[in-house]
C-alpha positions in Angstrom: 116.9 91.8 90.5 115.1 94.7 92.2 115.6 96.2 95.7 112.8 94.1 97.2 114.2 90.8 95.9 117.6 91.8 97.2 116.3 92.6 100.6 114.3 89.3 100.6 117.5 87.3 99.8 119.4 89.1 102.6 116.7 88.4 105.1 116.3 84.8 104.2 120.1 84.3 104.3 120.3 85.9 107.7 117.6 83.7 109.0 119.3 80.6 107.7 122.6 81.7 109.0 121.7 82.9 112.5 118.3 81.5 113.5 118.1 78.0 112.1 119.7 75.3 114.2 118.4 72.2 112.2 120.9 70.0 110.5 120.6 68.3 107.1 122.9 65.5 106.0 125.3 66.8 103.3 124.1 70.4 103.4 125.4 73.2 105.6 122.4 75.5 106.1 124.5 78.4 107.4 126.7 78.3 104.3 123.6 78.5 102.1 122.5 81.5 104.3 125.8 83.3 103.8 125.6 82.7 100.0 122.1 84.1 99.9 123.2 87.2 101.8 126.1 87.7 99.5 123.9 87.4 96.4 121.4 89.8 97.9 124.0 92.4 98.7 125.5 92.1 95.2 122.0 92.4 93.7 121.3 95.5 95.8 124.6 97.1 94.8 124.0 96.4 91.1 120.4 97.7 91.3 121.5 100.9 93.0 124.2 101.5 90.4 121.8 100.9 87.5 119.3 103.3 89.1 121.9 106.0 89.4 123.0 105.6 85.8 119.5 105.7 84.4 119.1 108.4 81.8 117.0 111.4 82.9 115.0 113.7 80.7 114.1 117.3 81.3 110.5 118.2 80.6 109.6 121.6 79.2 106.0 122.6 79.0 105.0 124.7 76.1 101.8 126.3 74.8 101.5 123.6 72.1 101.9 120.6 74.4 104.8 118.9 76.3 108.2 118.8 74.7 110.9 116.4 76.0 114.5 117.5 75.8 117.5 115.4 77.0 119.9 117.1 79.4 122.7 118.9 77.7 120.8 119.0 74.4 120.7 122.1 72.4 117.8 124.5 73.2 117.2 127.5 71.0 115.5 130.2 73.2 114.4 132.0 70.0 112.4 128.9 68.9 108.7 129.8 69.4 108.0 126.3 70.7 109.8 127.1 74.0 
């Protein structure tokens, strides 16, 4: 679930909880709204955690082209490629 889908679920849940006054037999619409808001918040938190843990790569441009080196990887300054 991405950020947009999470925000959509939160918005739909808030509308069902606070704005809809209709009643359906056997279904509590405001409970469904609260459930959607909770799922949206959990999805948003998980998405933000996954985005912050994503692996990043440093890019070093050399004369011969672009070389990708992972952070913390060994780089030899004497290597002519760098």
